N, CA, C and O atoms as a GROMACS GRO file, in nm:
protein
  560
    1UNK      N    1   0.086  -0.107  -0.015
    1UNK     CA    2   0.014   0.007  -0.044
    1UNK      C    3   0.095   0.112  -0.054
    1UNK      O    4   0.211   0.098  -0.014
    2UNK      N    5   0.048   0.254  -0.114
    2UNK     CA    6   0.088   0.362  -0.079
    2UNK      C    7   0.084   0.468   0.067
    2UNK      O    8  -0.018   0.516   0.117
    3UNK      N    9   0.245   0.489   0.122
    3UNK     CA   10   0.223   0.542   0.208
    3UNK      C   11   0.170   0.726   0.160
    3UNK      O   12   0.218   0.808   0.082
    4UNK      N   13   0.058   0.728   0.244
    4UNK     CA   14   0.000   0.859   0.214
    4UNK      C   15   0.030   0.942   0.312
    4UNK      O   16   0.050   0.879   0.416
    5UNK      N   17   0.046   1.100   0.328
    5UNK     CA   18   0.079   1.206   0.431
    5UNK      C   19  -0.041   1.243   0.436
    5UNK      O   20  -0.124   1.260   0.348
    6UNK      N   21  -0.046   1.258   0.575
    6UNK     CA   22  -0.204   1.277   0.598
    6UNK      C   23  -0.192   1.402   0.654
    6UNK      O   24  -0.298   1.432   0.710
    7UNK      N   25  -0.117   1.478   0.662
    7UNK     CA   26  -0.172   1.574   0.658
    7UNK      C   27  -0.336   1.667   0.615
    7UNK      O   28  -0.372   1.638   0.501
    8UNK      N   29  -0.396   1.730   0.660
    8UNK     CA   30  -0.501   1.742   0.678
    8UNK      C   31  -0.510   1.864   0.554
    8UNK      O   32  -0.414   1.941   0.550
    9UNK      N   33  -0.615   1.884   0.458
    9UNK     CA   34  -0.602   2.010   0.407
    9UNK      C   35  -0.661   2.150   0.467
    9UNK      O   36  -0.753   2.099   0.531
   10UNK      N   37  -0.671   2.258   0.487
   10UNK     CA   38  -0.743   2.346   0.527
   10UNK      C   39  -0.867   2.367   0.404
   10UNK      O   40  -0.929   2.286   0.335
   11UNK      N   41  -0.870   2.561   0.418
   11UNK     CA   42  -0.968   2.577   0.341
   11UNK      C   43  -0.961   2.613   0.206
   11UNK      O   44  -1.032   2.589   0.108
   12UNK      N   45  -0.837   2.691   0.229
   12UNK     CA   46  -0.784   2.777   0.132
   12UNK      C   47  -0.761   2.671  -0.002
   12UNK      O   48  -0.817   2.724  -0.098
   13UNK      N   49  -0.710   2.566  -0.034
   13UNK     CA   50  -0.698   2.498  -0.166
   13UNK      C   51  -0.811   2.391  -0.177
   13UNK      O   52  -0.822   2.336  -0.287
   14UNK      N   53  -0.886   2.358  -0.091
   14UNK     CA   54  -1.010   2.313  -0.074
   14UNK      C   55  -1.082   2.350  -0.165
   14UNK      O   56  -1.108   2.290  -0.270
   15UNK      N   57  -1.134   2.505  -0.110
   15UNK     CA   58  -1.229   2.590  -0.182
   15UNK      C   59  -1.167   2.677  -0.390
   15UNK      O   60  -1.216   2.740  -0.483
   16UNK      N   61  -1.022   2.608  -0.343
   16UNK     CA   62  -0.981   2.645  -0.529
   16UNK      C   63  -1.050   2.529  -0.563
   16UNK      O   64  -1.154   2.551  -0.626
   17UNK      N   65  -1.022   2.405  -0.539
   17UNK     CA   66  -1.080   2.310  -0.594
   17UNK      C   67  -1.225   2.314  -0.622
   17UNK      O   68  -1.282   2.279  -0.726
   18UNK      N   69  -1.288   2.371  -0.490
   18UNK     CA   70  -1.479   2.370  -0.504
   18UNK      C   71  -1.469   2.456  -0.657
   18UNK      O   72  -1.506   2.399  -0.759
   19UNK      N   73  -1.428   2.568  -0.660
   19UNK     CA   74  -1.451   2.689  -0.718
   19UNK      C   75  -1.437   2.603  -0.885
   19UNK      O   76  -1.544   2.600  -0.946
   20UNK      N   77  -1.330   2.545  -0.950
   20UNK     CA   78  -1.279   2.510  -1.010
   20UNK      C   79  -1.413   2.375  -1.092
   20UNK      O   80  -1.443   2.386  -1.210
   21UNK      N   81  -1.467   2.275  -1.011
   21UNK     CA   82  -1.510   2.227  -0.982
   21UNK      C   83  -1.658   2.261  -0.994
   21UNK      O   84  -1.735   2.181  -1.048
   22UNK      N   85  -1.704   2.387  -0.942
   22UNK     CA   86  -1.800   2.473  -0.946
   22UNK      C   87  -1.836   2.522  -1.129
   22UNK      O   88  -1.933   2.486  -1.196
   23UNK      N   89  -1.755   2.588  -1.159
   23UNK     CA   90  -1.696   2.614  -1.269
   23UNK      C   91  -1.755   2.517  -1.355
   23UNK      O   92  -1.870   2.542  -1.390
   24UNK      N   93  -1.684   2.377  -1.412
   24UNK     CA   94  -1.743   2.312  -1.406
   24UNK      C   95  -1.845   2.242  -1.447
   24UNK      O   96  -1.862   2.178  -1.551
   25UNK      N   97  -1.944   2.270  -1.314
   25UNK     CA   98  -2.090   2.219  -1.309
   25UNK      C   99  -2.159   2.329  -1.360
   25UNK      O  100  -2.265   2.304  -1.416
   26UNK      N  101  -2.109   2.491  -1.351
   26UNK     CA  102  -2.164   2.499  -1.464
   26UNK      C  103  -2.176   2.528  -1.644
   26UNK      O  104  -2.259   2.538  -1.734
   27UNK      N  105  -2.045   2.532  -1.619
   27UNK     CA  106  -2.057   2.440  -1.830
   27UNK      C  107  -2.144   2.313  -1.807
   27UNK      O  108  -2.210   2.307  -1.910
   28UNK      N  109  -2.191   2.175  -1.705
   28UNK     CA  110  -2.283   2.136  -1.684
   28UNK      C  111  -2.363   2.169  -1.732
   28UNK      O  112  -2.394   2.131  -1.845
   29UNK      N  113  -2.429   2.255  -1.660
   29UNK     CA  114  -2.541   2.299  -1.638
   29UNK      C  115  -2.605   2.385  -1.757
   29UNK      O  116  -2.725   2.370  -1.776
   30UNK      N  117  -2.544   2.462  -1.828
   30UNK     CA  118  -2.548   2.503  -2.005
   30UNK      C  119  -2.569   2.337  -2.026
   30UNK      O  120  -2.690   2.312  -2.030
   31UNK      N  121  -2.509   2.250  -2.037
   31UNK     CA  122  -2.493   2.166  -2.177
   31UNK      C  123  -2.611   2.106  -2.086
   31UNK      O  124  -2.706   2.171  -2.130
   32UNK      N  125  -2.658   2.032  -1.996
   32UNK     CA  126  -2.808   1.954  -1.973
   32UNK      C  127  -2.910   2.085  -1.984
   32UNK      O  128  -3.021   2.043  -1.953
   33UNK      N  129  -2.914   2.211  -2.013
   33UNK     CA  130  -2.991   2.330  -2.015
   33UNK      C  131  -3.016   2.290  -2.169
   33UNK      O  132  -3.125   2.260  -2.218
   34UNK      N  133  -2.898   2.295  -2.231
   34UNK     CA  134  -2.926   2.258  -2.419
   34UNK      C  135  -3.013   2.177  -2.490
   34UNK      O  136  -3.112   2.185  -2.563
   35UNK      N  137  -2.913   2.068  -2.426
   35UNK     CA  138  -3.024   1.927  -2.445
   35UNK      C  139  -3.173   1.926  -2.390
   35UNK      O  140  -3.258   1.859  -2.447
   36UNK      N  141  -3.202   2.000  -2.282
   36UNK     CA  142  -3.358   2.040  -2.257
   36UNK      C  143  -3.400   2.116  -2.324
   36UNK      O  144  -3.500   2.089  -2.391
   37UNK      N  145  -3.370   2.173  -2.328
   37UNK     CA  146  -3.431   2.292  -2.396
   37UNK      C  147  -3.415   2.290  -2.573
   37UNK      O  148  -3.518   2.276  -2.638
   38UNK      N  149  -3.342   2.298  -2.612
   38UNK     CA  150  -3.263   2.306  -2.761
   38UNK      C  151  -3.227   2.398  -2.780
   38UNK      O  152  -3.239   2.440  -2.895
   39UNK      N  153  -3.142   2.506  -2.648
   39UNK     CA  154  -3.131   2.626  -2.726
   39UNK      C  155  -3.021   2.660  -2.569
   39UNK      O  156  -3.048   2.627  -2.454
   40UNK      N  157  -2.918   2.721  -2.610
   40UNK     CA  158  -2.908   2.781  -2.490
   40UNK      C  159  -2.952   2.930  -2.402
   40UNK      O  160  -2.908   2.982  -2.299
   41UNK      N  161  -3.018   2.953  -2.461
   41UNK     CA  162  -3.095   3.098  -2.438
   41UNK      C  163  -3.228   3.091  -2.350
   41UNK      O  164  -3.316   3.175  -2.330
   42UNK      N  165  -3.213   2.964  -2.305
   42UNK     CA  166  -3.349   2.875  -2.254
   42UNK      C  167  -3.364   3.007  -2.086
   42UNK      O  168  -3.283   3.060  -2.010
   43UNK      N  169  -3.462   3.008  -2.095
   43UNK     CA  170  -3.591   3.071  -1.993
   43UNK      C  171  -3.728   3.038  -1.940
   43UNK      O  172  -3.837   3.091  -1.962
   44UNK      N  173  -3.680   2.898  -1.834
   44UNK     CA  174  -3.788   2.841  -1.810
   44UNK      C  175  -3.778   2.860  -1.671
   44UNK      O  176  -3.681   2.874  -1.595
   45UNK      N  177  -3.988   2.857  -1.643
   45UNK     CA  178  -4.026   2.848  -1.552
   45UNK      C  179  -4.115   2.780  -1.466
   45UNK      O  180  -4.212   2.784  -1.541
   46UNK      N  181  -4.159   2.715  -1.359
   46UNK     CA  182  -4.218   2.603  -1.338
   46UNK      C  183  -4.190   2.463  -1.320
   46UNK      O  184  -4.121   2.408  -1.234
   47UNK      N  185  -4.236   2.429  -1.386
   47UNK     CA  186  -4.226   2.232  -1.353
   47UNK      C  187  -4.034   2.236  -1.489
   47UNK      O  188  -3.918   2.203  -1.462
   48UNK      N  189  -4.081   2.279  -1.588
   48UNK     CA  190  -3.976   2.283  -1.648
   48UNK      C  191  -3.810   2.362  -1.600
   48UNK      O  192  -3.696   2.322  -1.618
   49UNK      N  193  -3.865   2.492  -1.529
   49UNK     CA  194  -3.748   2.452  -1.457
   49UNK      C  195  -3.681   2.380  -1.342
   49UNK      O  196  -3.562   2.347  -1.342
   50UNK      N  197  -3.786   2.352  -1.222
   50UNK     CA  198  -3.744   2.243  -1.141
   50UNK      C  199  -3.645   2.070  -1.225
   50UNK      O  200  -3.542   2.014  -1.189
   51UNK      N  201  -3.768   2.030  -1.370
   51UNK     CA  202  -3.660   1.980  -1.388
   51UNK      C  203  -3.542   1.955  -1.455
   51UNK      O  204  -3.467   1.858  -1.469
   52UNK      N  205  -3.549   2.131  -1.511
   52UNK     CA  206  -3.388   2.133  -1.559
   52UNK      C  207  -3.284   2.091  -1.408
   52UNK      O  208  -3.199   2.004  -1.393
   53UNK      N  209  -3.336   2.189  -1.318
   53UNK     CA  210  -3.282   2.191  -1.200
   53UNK      C  211  -3.223   2.044  -1.120
   53UNK      O  212  -3.111   2.023  -1.072
   54UNK      N  213  -3.342   1.957  -1.125
   54UNK     CA  214  -3.338   1.903  -1.077
   54UNK      C  215  -3.247   1.759  -1.197
   54UNK      O  216  -3.193   1.666  -1.137
   55UNK      N  217  -3.244   1.759  -1.291
   55UNK     CA  218  -3.126   1.694  -1.358
   55UNK      C  219  -3.019   1.707  -1.381
   55UNK      O  220  -2.951   1.617  -1.431
   56UNK      N  221  -2.973   1.831  -1.350
   56UNK     CA  222  -2.847   1.896  -1.307
   56UNK      C  223  -2.798   1.861  -1.144
   56UNK      O  224  -2.689   1.814  -1.111
   57UNK      N  225  -2.864   1.882  -1.092
   57UNK     CA  226  -2.847   1.854  -0.948
   57UNK      C  227  -2.792   1.670  -0.951
   57UNK      O  228  -2.676   1.629  -0.939
   58UNK      N  229  -2.903   1.595  -0.970
   58UNK     CA  230  -2.848   1.458  -0.997
   58UNK      C  231  -2.744   1.431  -1.017
   58UNK      O  232  -2.669   1.378  -0.935
   59UNK      N  233  -2.694   1.483  -1.212
   59UNK     CA  234  -2.571   1.528  -1.268
   59UNK      C  235  -2.450   1.560  -1.171
   59UNK      O  236  -2.366   1.475  -1.143
   60UNK      N  237  -2.449   1.657  -1.134
   60UNK     CA  238  -2.300   1.697  -1.045
   60UNK      C  239  -2.348   1.581  -0.939
   60UNK      O  240  -2.313   1.464  -0.951
   61UNK      N  241  -2.425   1.625  -0.845
   61UNK     CA  242  -2.405   1.485  -0.714
   61UNK      C  243  -2.285   1.383  -0.830
   61UNK      O  244  -2.164   1.385  -0.808
   62UNK      N  245  -2.332   1.320  -0.922
   62UNK     CA  246  -2.284   1.188  -0.965
   62UNK      C  247  -2.152   1.235  -1.014
   62UNK      O  248  -2.068   1.156  -1.057
   63UNK      N  249  -2.131   1.371  -1.008
   63UNK     CA  250  -2.019   1.337  -1.069
   63UNK      C  251  -1.910   1.376  -0.992
   63UNK      O  252  -1.799   1.377  -1.045
   64UNK      N  253  -1.933   1.424  -0.816
   64UNK     CA  254  -1.866   1.432  -0.722
   64UNK      C  255  -1.836   1.274  -0.633
   64UNK      O  256  -1.740   1.220  -0.578
   65UNK      N  257  -1.942   1.252  -0.650
   65UNK     CA  258  -2.006   1.116  -0.557
   65UNK      C  259  -1.899   1.032  -0.685
   65UNK      O  260  -1.790   1.064  -0.638
   66UNK      N  261  -1.878   0.979  -0.767
   66UNK     CA  262  -1.838   0.873  -0.877
   66UNK      C  263  -1.663   0.891  -0.902
   66UNK      O  264  -1.585   0.796  -0.903
   67UNK      N  265  -1.620   1.048  -0.924
   67UNK     CA  266  -1.517   1.085  -0.908
   67UNK      C  267  -1.397   1.080  -0.753
   67UNK      O  268  -1.274   1.084  -0.748
   68UNK      N  269  -1.472   1.073  -0.676
   68UNK     CA  270  -1.432   1.098  -0.547
   68UNK      C  271  -1.440   0.892  -0.522
   68UNK      O  272  -1.342   0.830  -0.483
   69UNK      N  273  -1.527   0.847  -0.544
   69UNK     CA  274  -1.508   0.752  -0.535
   69UNK      C  275  -1.454   0.606  -0.597
   69UNK      O  276  -1.441   0.493  -0.549
   70UNK      N  277  -1.433   0.658  -0.712
   70UNK     CA  278  -1.324   0.575  -0.832
   70UNK      C  279  -1.161   0.636  -0.812
   70UNK      O  280  -1.056   0.572  -0.823
   71UNK      N  281  -1.177   0.758  -0.783
   71UNK     CA  282  -1.019   0.829  -0.822
   71UNK      C  283  -1.017   0.895  -0.690
   71UNK      O  284  -0.904   0.942  -0.674
   72UNK      N  285  -1.098   0.920  -0.582
   72UNK     CA  286  -1.027   1.033  -0.477
   72UNK      C  287  -1.029   1.139  -0.550
   72UNK      O  288  -1.037   1.238  -0.476
   73UNK      N  289  -1.027   1.156  -0.616
   73UNK     CA  290  -1.042   1.327  -0.697
   73UNK      C  291  -1.176   1.366  -0.789
   73UNK      O  292  -1.240   1.276  -0.845
   74UNK      N  293  -1.202   1.461  -0.797
   74UNK     CA  294  -1.325   1.540  -0.872
   74UNK      C  295  -1.154   1.602  -0.951
   74UNK      O  296  -1.041   1.591  -0.903
   75UNK      N  297  -1.203   1.674  -1.098
   75UNK     CA  298  -1.096   1.737  -1.189
   75UNK      C  299  -1.059   1.904  -1.081
   75UNK      O  300  -0.949   1.957  -1.065
   76UNK      N  301  -1.120   1.924  -1.056
   76UNK     CA  302  -1.100   2.049  -0.916
   76UNK      C  303  -0.997   1.981  -0.778
   76UNK      O  304  -0.951   2.048  -0.685
   77UNK      N  305  -0.983   1.851  -0.796
   77UNK     CA  306  -0.874   1.802  -0.695
   77UNK      C  307  -0.779   1.800  -0.756
   77UNK      O  308  -0.683   1.874  -0.731
   78UNK      N  309  -0.781   1.706  -0.861
   78UNK     CA  310  -0.675   1.678  -0.970
   78UNK      C  311  -0.618   1.842  -0.996
   78UNK      O  312  -0.516   1.843  -0.928
   79UNK      N  313  -0.629   1.942  -1.041
   79UNK     CA  314  -0.583   2.085  -1.083
   79UNK      C  315  -0.512   2.131  -0.926
   79UNK      O  316  -0.440   2.230  -0.931
   80UNK      N  317  -0.525   2.081  -0.821
   80UNK     CA  318  -0.483   2.180  -0.706
   80UNK      C  319  -0.402   2.082  -0.658
   80UNK      O  320  -0.329   2.115  -0.564
   81UNK      N  321  -0.394   1.911  -0.718
   81UNK     CA  322  -0.302   1.842  -0.609
   81UNK      C  323  -0.385   1.771  -0.483
   81UNK      O  324  -0.305   1.684  -0.450
   82UNK      N  325  -0.455   1.764  -0.429
   82UNK     CA  326  -0.537   1.731  -0.351
   82UNK      C  327  -0.635   1.636  -0.354
   82UNK      O  328  -0.714   1.644  -0.448
   83UNK      N  329  -0.653   1.526  -0.256
   83UNK     CA  330  -0.739   1.403  -0.324
   83UNK      C  331  -0.784   1.341  -0.160
   83UNK      O  332  -0.700   1.336  -0.070
   84UNK      N  333  -0.938   1.294  -0.141
   84UNK     CA  334  -0.997   1.228  -0.052
   84UNK      C  335  -0.923   1.098   0.014
   84UNK      O  336  -0.861   1.022  -0.060
   85UNK      N  337  -0.926   1.084   0.091
   85UNK     CA  338  -0.879   0.927   0.158
   85UNK      C  339  -0.942   0.896   0.304
   85UNK      O  340  -0.928   0.969   0.402
   86UNK      N  341  -1.010   0.780   0.303
   86UNK     CA  342  -1.030   0.778   0.446
   86UNK      C  343  -0.928   0.790   0.548
   86UNK      O  344  -0.808   0.801   0.524
   87UNK      N  345  -0.975   0.788   0.649
   87UNK     CA  346  -0.940   0.884   0.785
   87UNK      C  347  -0.826   0.787   0.827
   87UNK      O  348  -0.738   0.838   0.898
   88UNK      N  349  -0.814   0.681   0.802
   88UNK     CA  350  -0.713   0.546   0.791
   88UNK      C  351  -0.605   0.608   0.703
   88UNK      O  352  -0.504   0.633   0.768
   89UNK      N  353  -0.600   0.631   0.612
   89UNK     CA  354  -0.544   0.669   0.470
   89UNK      C  355  -0.534   0.569   0.363
   89UNK      O  356  -0.428   0.547   0.305
   90UNK      N  357  -0.607   0.528   0.346
   90UNK     CA  358  -0.698   0.383   0.269
   90UNK      C  359  -0.775   0.472   0.157
   90UNK      O  360  -0.857   0.560   0.185
   91UNK      N  361  -0.735   0.435   0.024
   91UNK     CA  362  -0.832   0.504  -0.026
   91UNK      C  363  -0.984   0.507  -0.008
   91UNK      O  364  -1.051   0.423   0.051
   92UNK      N  365  -1.033   0.638  -0.080
   92UNK     CA  366  -1.187   0.680  -0.012
   92UNK      C  367  -1.229   0.528  -0.098
   92UNK      O  368  -1.146   0.470  -0.168
   93UNK      N  369  -1.365   0.481  -0.080
   93UNK     CA  370  -1.437   0.386  -0.186
   93UNK      C  371  -1.552   0.492  -0.151
   93UNK      O  372  -1.553   0.592  -0.080
   94UNK      N  373  -1.675   0.408  -0.256
   94UNK     CA  374  -1.836   0.415  -0.324
   94UNK      C  375  -1.885   0.491  -0.108
   94UNK      O  376  -1.915   0.598  -0.054
   95UNK      N  377  -1.869   0.383  -0.080
   95UNK     CA  378  -1.969   0.450   0.065
   95UNK      C  379  -1.919   0.520   0.096
   95UNK      O  380  -1.995   0.616   0.117
   96UNK      N  381  -1.793   0.549   0.124
   96UNK     CA  382  -1.785   0.726   0.184
   96UNK      C  383  -1.766   0.826   0.099
   96UNK      O  384  -1.791   0.938   0.144
   97UNK      N  385  -1.732   0.820  -0.006
   97UNK     CA  386  -1.755   0.928  -0.102
   97UNK      C  387  -1.940   0.962  -0.094
   97UNK      O  388  -2.007   1.060  -0.059
   98UNK      N  389  -1.971   0.835  -0.142
   98UNK     CA  390  -2.186   0.881  -0.111
   98UNK      C  391  -2.199   0.947   0.046
   98UNK      O  392  -2.290   1.030   0.050
   99UNK      N  393  -2.132   0.930   0.168
   99UNK     CA  394  -2.148   1.002   0.247
   99UNK      C  395  -2.154   1.116   0.282
   99UNK      O  396  -2.235   1.186   0.344
  100UNK      N  397  -2.009   1.136   0.212
  100UNK     CA  398  -1.951   1.237   0.248
  100UNK      C  399  -2.021   1.365   0.139
  100UNK      O  400  -2.065   1.477   0.166
  101UNK      N  401  -2.010   1.302   0.026
  101UNK     CA  402  -2.114   1.398  -0.119
  101UNK      C  403  -2.242   1.438  -0.086
  101UNK      O  404  -2.270   1.554  -0.117
  102UNK      N  405  -2.363   1.345  -0.007
  102UNK     CA  406  -2.474   1.343  -0.018
  102UNK      C  407  -2.480   1.456   0.128
  102UNK      O  408  -2.589   1.508   0.150
  103UNK      N  409  -2.386   1.484   0.202
  103UNK     CA  410  -2.379   1.565   0.344
  103UNK      C  411  -2.362   1.696   0.224
  103UNK      O  412  -2.446   1.782   0.249
  104UNK      N  413  -2.305   1.721   0.143
  104UNK     CA  414  -2.268   1.850   0.066
  104UNK      C  415  -2.394   1.924   0.023
  104UNK      O  416  -2.399   2.020  -0.054
  105UNK      N  417  -2.506   1.856   0.094
  105UNK     CA  418  -2.618   1.914   0.133
  105UNK      C  419  -2.658   2.026   0.194
  105UNK      O  420  -2.724   2.124   0.161
  106UNK      N  421  -2.592   1.982   0.315
  106UNK     CA  422  -2.556   2.106   0.454
  106UNK      C  423  -2.433   2.162   0.466
  106UNK      O  424  -2.418   2.273   0.516
  107UNK      N  425  -2.318   2.076   0.414
  107UNK     CA  426  -2.178   2.179   0.402
  107UNK      C  427  -2.183   2.257   0.323
  107UNK      O  428  -2.092   2.339   0.336
  108UNK      N  429  -2.258   2.279   0.227
  108UNK     CA  430  -2.308   2.360   0.086
  108UNK      C  431  -2.370   2.491   0.194
  108UNK      O  432  -2.283   2.572   0.225
  109UNK      N  433  -2.491   2.513   0.243
  109UNK     CA  434  -2.485   2.601   0.281
  109UNK      C  435  -2.416   2.733   0.291
  109UNK      O  436  -2.300   2.758   0.323
  110UNK      N  437  -2.546   2.837   0.246
  110UNK     CA  438  -2.463   2.996   0.249
  110UNK      C  439  -2.306   2.998   0.190
  110UNK      O  440  -2.211   3.058   0.240
  111UNK      N  441  -2.309   2.897   0.044
  111UNK     CA  442  -2.204   2.914  -0.013
  111UNK      C  443  -2.071   2.873   0.045
  111UNK      O  444  -1.975   2.944   0.072
  112UNK      N  445  -2.087   2.735   0.058
  112UNK     CA  446  -1.974   2.658   0.160
  112UNK      C  447  -1.945   2.714   0.314
  112UNK      O  448  -1.863   2.669   0.394
  113UNK      N  449  -2.054   2.844   0.335
  113UNK     CA  450  -1.955   2.833   0.488
  113UNK      C  451  -1.968   2.746   0.583
  113UNK      O  452  -1.891   2.725   0.677
  114UNK      N  453  -2.096   2.679   0.550
  114UNK     CA  454  -2.112   2.521   0.645
  114UNK      C  455  -1.990   2.529   0.702
  114UNK      O  456  -1.946   2.578   0.806
  115UNK      N  457  -1.939   2.462   0.595
  115UNK     CA  458  -1.816   2.347   0.548
  115UNK      C  459  -1.733   2.419   0.581
  115UNK      O  460  -1.654   2.382   0.668
  116UNK      N  461  -1.722   2.542   0.524
  116UNK     CA  462  -1.568   2.639   0.566
  116UNK      C  463  -1.504   2.627   0.717
  116UNK      O  464  -1.390   2.606   0.757
  117UNK      N  465  -1.668   2.656   0.802
  117UNK     CA  466  -1.631   2.673   0.926
  117UNK      C  467  -1.627   2.552   0.998
  117UNK      O  468  -1.558   2.568   1.099
  118UNK      N  469  -1.674   2.432   0.986
  118UNK     CA  470  -1.606   2.300   0.974
  118UNK      C  471  -1.472   2.267   1.016
  118UNK      O  472  -1.413   2.227   1.116
  119UNK      N  473  -1.440   2.312   0.862
  119UNK     CA  474  -1.344   2.299   0.868
  119UNK      C  475  -1.193   2.378   0.928
  119UNK      O  476  -1.076   2.340   0.931
  120UNK      N  477  -1.245   2.474   0.961
  120UNK     CA  478  -1.180   2.565   1.042
  120UNK      C  479  -1.167   2.485   1.217
  120UNK      O  480  -1.070   2.472   1.292
  121UNK      N  481  -1.297   2.448   1.229
  121UNK     CA  482  -1.272   2.436   1.384
  121UNK      C  483  -1.276   2.295   1.454
  121UNK      O  484  -1.298   2.259   1.570
  122UNK      N  485  -1.246   2.232   1.342
  122UNK     CA  486  -1.208   2.006   1.366
  122UNK      C  487  -1.015   2.018   1.356
  122UNK      O  488  -0.936   2.053   1.268
  123UNK      N  489  -1.007   1.984   1.452
  123UNK     CA  490  -0.884   1.934   1.410
  123UNK      C  491  -0.853   1.852   1.287
  123UNK      O  492  -0.731   1.835   1.280
  124UNK      N  493  -0.908   1.804   1.204
  124UNK     CA  494  -0.857   1.709   1.099
  124UNK      C  495  -0.884   1.786   0.980
  124UNK      O  496  -0.859   1.744   0.868
  125UNK      N  497  -0.952   1.935   1.011
  125UNK     CA  498  -0.993   1.998   0.846
  125UNK      C  499  -1.070   1.952   0.830
  125UNK      O  500  -1.085   1.971   0.710
  126UNK      N  501  -1.183   1.867   0.876
  126UNK     CA  502  -1.279   1.792   0.828
  126UNK      C  503  -1.455   1.871   0.795
  126UNK      O  504  -1.523   1.869   0.897
  127UNK      N  505  -1.511   1.920   0.700
  127UNK     CA  506  -1.624   1.982   0.700
  127UNK      C  507  -1.782   1.826   0.740
  127UNK      O  508  -1.787   1.711   0.696
  128UNK      N  509  -1.837   1.868   0.793
  128UNK     CA  510  -1.982   1.739   0.799
  128UNK      C  511  -1.919   1.617   0.758
  128UNK      O  512  -1.896   1.522   0.832
  129UNK      N  513  -1.890   1.626   0.630
  129UNK     CA  514  -1.928   1.515   0.547
  129UNK      C  515  -1.832   1.419   0.532
  129UNK      O  516  -1.858   1.306   0.491
  130UNK      N  517  -1.693   1.466   0.570
  130UNK     CA  518  -1.553   1.453   0.613
  130UNK      C  519  -1.580   1.354   0.714
  130UNK      O  520  -1.555   1.234   0.696
  131UNK      N  521  -1.637   1.408   0.834
  131UNK     CA  522  -1.611   1.344   0.967
  131UNK      C  523  -1.768   1.251   0.951
  131UNK      O  524  -1.777   1.171   1.045
  132UNK      N  525  -1.873   1.245   0.869
  132UNK     CA  526  -1.960   1.142   0.852
  132UNK      C  527  -1.897   0.986   0.804
  132UNK      O  528  -1.881   0.876   0.857
  133UNK      N  529  -1.873   1.048   0.669
  133UNK     CA  530  -1.776   0.971   0.564
  133UNK      C  531  -1.611   0.892   0.634
  133UNK      O  532  -1.553   0.792   0.592
  134UNK      N  533  -1.579   0.975   0.737
  134UNK     CA  534  -1.421   0.938   0.811
  134UNK      C  535  -1.358   0.946   0.682
  134UNK      O  536  -1.298   0.844   0.649
  135UNK      N  537  -1.357   1.048   0.595
  135UNK     CA  538  -1.258   1.133   0.478
  135UNK      C  539  -1.187   1.181   0.540
  135UNK      O  540  -1.205   1.183   0.662
  136UNK      N  541  -1.074   1.241   0.483
  136UNK     CA  542  -0.987   1.346   0.486
  136UNK      C  543  -0.927   1.395   0.363
  136UNK      O  544  -0.914   1.311   0.274
  137UNK      N  545  -0.877   1.544   0.333
  137UNK     CA  546  -0.863   1.559   0.225
  137UNK      C  547  -0.636   1.611   0.202
  137UNK      O  548  -0.572   1.713   0.230
  138UNK      N  549  -0.607   1.511   0.157
  138UNK     CA  550  -0.443   1.517   0.170
  138UNK      C  551  -0.420   1.566   0.030
  138UNK      O  552  -0.488   1.571  -0.072
  139UNK      N  553  -0.247   1.614   0.078
  139UNK     CA  554  -0.214   1.608  -0.085
  139UNK      C  555  -0.245   1.466  -0.172
  139UNK      O  556  -0.306   1.366  -0.136
  140UNK      N  557  -0.185   1.495  -0.289
  140UNK     CA  558  -0.191   1.380  -0.373
  140UNK      C  559  -0.126   1.328  -0.400
  140UNK      O  560  -0.151   1.232  -0.474
   0.00000   0.00000   0.00000
């Protein structure tokens, strides 16, 4: 097994990774919107808007869940040279990835303020999803 430096990464580098992933998420939203409406200038209301937002939300969750579950990294984490591992240093698995990413619903509140506060006050620099999933973010 590869020896991993478990120096947990803090808010700054993790925020950079989330910003990169969010830009990719915006591109994904535009792509889903195009296929949903047939136009890049879509203006939806009501059930149509909720359908688009629902489809994008599922795809964006799957992006984080699958990338971190299989590789321990999203594209944002790859660019910033960080990765998710289990708190014992072993690779992140699908179960840990699912738990940490479903809790983005809470961690992501107020533009990730909830997650940032938890990262700042926990000994392991962990947001709620990390604590529940028993994961940490470390150098790749």
